[in-house]
N, C-alpha and C positions, 0 to 999 in steps of 0.2 A: 371547742370540742365538736366532734363529728355529729353527735346527736343534736347539739344546738343549731348547727348549720342545717341539718335535715328538718328540724322543727320549724326553722324560719321559712323554709320552702312551703310549709303547710299552712302558713298564716293566710287568713282570708278565705279558706275553703269552706268553713262553717257558714259564713255569710252568703257565699255563692250557692251553697247547697240549699239554704233557706229560700234564696231568690228563685232558683230553678224549681223548687218544690211548689212555689206559688204560681210560677209561669205555666207549668204543665196542667194546672186546673183552670186556666183562663180559656173561655170559649173561643176567643179570637185566635189563640195559639193552637188549640185543638183543631180548628177549621183549616189551619195551614199545616197540612200533613208533613211536608218536608221539614218545617221548623219543629213541629211537635216530636217527630221521630228523633231528630238531632238532640233535642232537649231531654227526652226520656233516656236516651243513651248516656248523656252527660250526667243525669241524675243517678243512674245505676253505677257509673264509674266513680262519682264522688262519694256515693254511699259506701262502696268498697274501700276507698282510700280513708274515709273518716273512721270506719270500723277498725281498720288496721292501725290507724293513728291512736285510737283509744287504747287498743291493746299495748301499743308501744309506750304510751305515756304511763300506763299502769305498771309496766315493767320498770320504767325509769323511777317511778314513785316507790316501787318495792325496794329497789336498790338503795335509794336515799333513806328510806325508813329503816332498812336493815343496818345500814352504816351508822345511823343515829343510835339505834339500840346497842350496837356493839361498842360505841363510844361512851355511852352513858350507863348502860345496865351492868349490874354486878352479879345478878343471878345467872348461874352457869346454864341452867336449863333454858332460860330465855335467850341467852347468848348463842347456845347451840342451835335453837330454832332460827334465830336471825342469820346465823352463818349459812344454814341450809337454804333459807329463802334467798339470801344474797347470791349463792352459787347458782341456784335455779334461774333466777331472773337474769343474772349476768350471762349465763349460757344461752338464754333465749333471745337476748337483744340483737346479736348479729343477724339472725334469720328474720327478725321483725323489721330491721332496717332494710334488708334486701327486698323484702316483700313490698315495703312502701316505695322504694326506689323504682321497682318494676311497675308499680301501679301509677307512678308519676310520669312514666314514659308514655306518650300518646300511643294508644293501640291502633292497629289497622282498623278503620271504621267498618270494614267488610267482615271482620272475624266472626261476628255474631250471626251472620246470615246463613241461610240454606245455600246449597251449591249445586251446580250442574257439572257432572264428570263426563268427559269424552275420552274413550279408550280406542286407539286405532292400531291395528297391526302394522308394523314397519318393515324393516329389513328382515328377510327370511321366508317370504312366501307363505305357504300353508302353515308352517310351524309358528310364524309370527302371529297368525290369526288364532291358532290354538292357544298360544301364550296370552294373547289379549283376553281370551275366554277365561284362562286361569286367573288373571288379574281381576277380572270382573267378579269371579266367585270369591276371591280373597276379600274384596271390598264389600261384597254382599254379606259375607260372614262377619266382617268387622262391624258393619252397620247393625246387624242383629245384636252383637255384643253391646253396642252403644245405645240400643233402643231407638235407632233412627228409622224413618220410613224411606224406603227405596222404591222408586218407580221408574221403569224403563220407558223412554220416549221414542227411541229410534234404534233399529237393529239392522245390520247387514251381516249375514252369516258367512263364515268361511267355507270353502269347498270341502275341506276335510275336518270340519269342526271348528269351534270357537267363533270369533267374530272378526270380520274385516274392520268393522266399526260398531261400537255400541255407546249410546248416550243415555245417561240416567240422572235423575234428580235425587238428592239426599236432603231430607227434611229432619232437622233435629238441632238441639242446642249447640251452638258453636261449630256447626258442620264445616263451614268454609275455613274457619280459623284452624281447624285440625287437618282437614284434607288438603289444604293448600301446599303442604309439604310433599305431596305425592306428584305434583306437576313436574314433568320432565320425561326423559327417555329411560325406560326400564329394559335392561338387557338380561337375556336368559342364555345359559350354557348347559346343554343337555343333549342326549340322543333323541332326536325327534321320533314321533310315532311313525312318520313317513320314511325314516331312514332304514335301509335294508342291511347295511354293513356295520352297524353299531358304532358309527363315528359321532363324536360330539360336535354339535353345530352351535354357532352363536347367532341368536335372533334378537329382535327388539320390538317393543311396542311403546307408543307414546301415550302419556296421560296428561290431559289438560283439565284443571279444576278451576271453574269460574264461579264467582259469587253471583247468586241469583239476584237480579235487579227487581226493585219494586216499581210499581206502575208510575209513581210520581217522580222517579229518578230519571226516567227516559221519556222524551217527548216523541210520540209516534202519531202520525196522521193516519188514523185507521181507515179513513175514506180512500186513501191512496193504496191500500193493500189489495192485491189481486189474489183471489182464492180459487183453487181448483179442488175437486174431490175425485177420489179414485177408490177402487176396490183393494182392500188390503190382501196381501198374500201370506202364505204360511199356515201354521196350525190354527185351529179355531173353529173348524166345522163349516157348514154351509153358509151361516150368517156372515162370517168374515169375507167369504169369497163373493157373495151376491150383493151385499149392501155397501154403498160407497161411503164408508165411514172414515177412510183415510183422507187427510187434508194436506194440501200443498199451498204454501204462502210465498208470494213474491212481493218484494218491497224495495223501492229505490231509495237509497240512503246516501246523503252527502257526507263523506268523511271529513270531519272538521280539521283534521291535521293535514291531509293531502289536498283537500278541496275537490277530490274526484268523486263522482256519483257512482255508487256500486249497486248492483242488483243482489239482494239477499234472497236466497232460496232455502226454505225450510219445509221439511215433510214431517208429519206426525201421524203415527198409526198405533198409539199407545193403547187405546180402548176401542170398543165397538160403537162408542157414542161419539158422533161427529162434533157436537158442541164442545165436549170435553177435549177432543183432539184440537179444536180451534183454540181453546184456552191454553193448551200445552204449547202450541205453535207460537202464540202471542208471547207467552212467557219466555220461550227460547229466543224470540226476536228481541225482546227487551234486554235479555242477558247478553246477547251477541253485541248489540249496539253499546250497552253499558261497558262491556269488556273492552271494546275498541277505544271508546272515549276515555276509559280509565287507565289504559295502558301507559300513558305518559306519566301518570301519578306513580304507577308501579315502578317504572324505569327510574324516576327520580329517587324514590325510596331506595331502590337497589343500589344506585350509584353512590348515594350517601352512606349506606350501610356497609357497602363493600363486603358482602358475604354471599356465599352460594347456598345458604340454608333454605331461603324461600324467596328467591328473586322473581319467581314467576317465569323464568326462562325455560320455555318448553322444548328447547333444542339441546339442553344440557343433559348428559348422561348422569343420572343420579344414583342408580342402584343396579347391582348385578346379582342374579339368582343362579348359583352354580349347583346343579343337581348332583353331579358325581361326588362332590365334596359335602353336600348338604349345607352349603354356605350361603349366607346373605351378607352382602357388603354394601353399605351406603357410602358412596365416594365423597359426599360433601363433608362428612365429619369423621371419615375413616372408622366407621362403626361396623364391626363384623361379629356375627353370631352364627352358630352351627345348629340352627333350629328350623331349617327350611320347611319341613312338613307342617309344623304348627304355625309358622309364619304364613304359609299359603292357606292355612285354615282360618285366617283372620286375626291371628295373634300378633298384630303389628304395633300395638300401643307402646311397647318398650322402645322401638326405633323412633317413633314419633316423639316420645318423651325426651329422648336424647337430642333430637333436632330442636325441640323447644328450648331445652337448656342451653344449647349452643347459640341459638338466636338471641336468647335473653342476655347471654354474656356479651354478645356483640352490641346489643342495645345499651347495656350499662356502660360499656367502654366508650361508645359514641356519645352518650349523654353526659359523661364526666360527672355523674352523680357520686 
C-alpha cells in the first residue's frame, strides 16, 4: 500500500531527531557556528516532518478503528458515528501524504534567510527607471504586509523619477524563499509619462534576489579591504553633505570557478553613521561573494529540476505588466490576472503562491515520491 511505502521512508527519523536534539546542546557544537546552524536547521525540518507524521498516523489509526467498529458494532448510532469518522479521515489522508512528501524533499538551504534585492532599470531609458521605482514601491508595500523590515543600502535615481538602480535588504521569516521567485526581467507595457503622443511603449527592469550570507559562510580577509569615505549626496540636510558618512569598499577576490582575480567595488550611503555604513558594505560584500560561489549549486539544481519557476536565471523574462489591459501575466506558469492596480500596491502573494505550487509539483515529479 502507498501509505506503508511512505511510512517506511519515515523510519529512523525519531532516532535522528533525538540525536540532533542532543548535539545542538553540546558546547563543542555550539562553538562551531557553521555546524551548529546546519544542525539547528535540520532540527526544525525534522520537527515539522515528525509532527506531520504524527497527524498522518492518527488519520490511519482513525480509519482502522472506524472500519473495526463498522465490522463488529451493531448499534446504528455507533455505526453512523464510525462512518462519519471514516469519511473525514479518508478525505484528509491524501493531503497529509502530500504534506509529508513535500517535507521529505530537501529544501533550498537558503530559503530561510534574509535577502538582498537589486532592481535596475533596463531597456526603455527614463521609463525603465520609472518602472524600477514602481517595482520598488510594490515590494515595499508587500514587505509591509509580511511584517518584514526593509532597508535601502544604495540608490541611483533616474533623471525623470524612479531609479536607475536601487538595492535594499529584506529581513523577515523566509524572505529569500519567497522573494527568489521575483528574480528575472520584468516587462511593462504602458504609455510613459515622458510620451507626448499617447503611444504604448514596452520597457523593462531587472530584479535580482540574493540570499544574505552569514559571516561564517564566506571567508574575507578584512585586512586586505581598502576603504574610502565620501560625502553623501541628495536629501538629508547639511549633515549629509558635510560629513563623510558614505563608505566605498574595494576588495580583490579570486573567483574559484575561473581562477581570475576580480576587484569588487561597493558603496554604501544607507545612514549618516559611517560605522553602520561599513557594516552594510561588509554584508553586501559577503553576499556578493557567496552568490558567486553558490551559483554553481543553483545551476546544478536548475538543470536537475528543469523548470523555469525559480532557476535564478536573471536574464529570463518572467512577467509582463500591461497597463492598458490592467493585466499581469507570469510567463513561467501562464498565470494571468486583471488586478494590476492592487498587484502594484503589493498584493502579489496570489502569484507567488501559484509559483510555489508549480515548483512543488516539479519537485514531487522529480523525486518520484
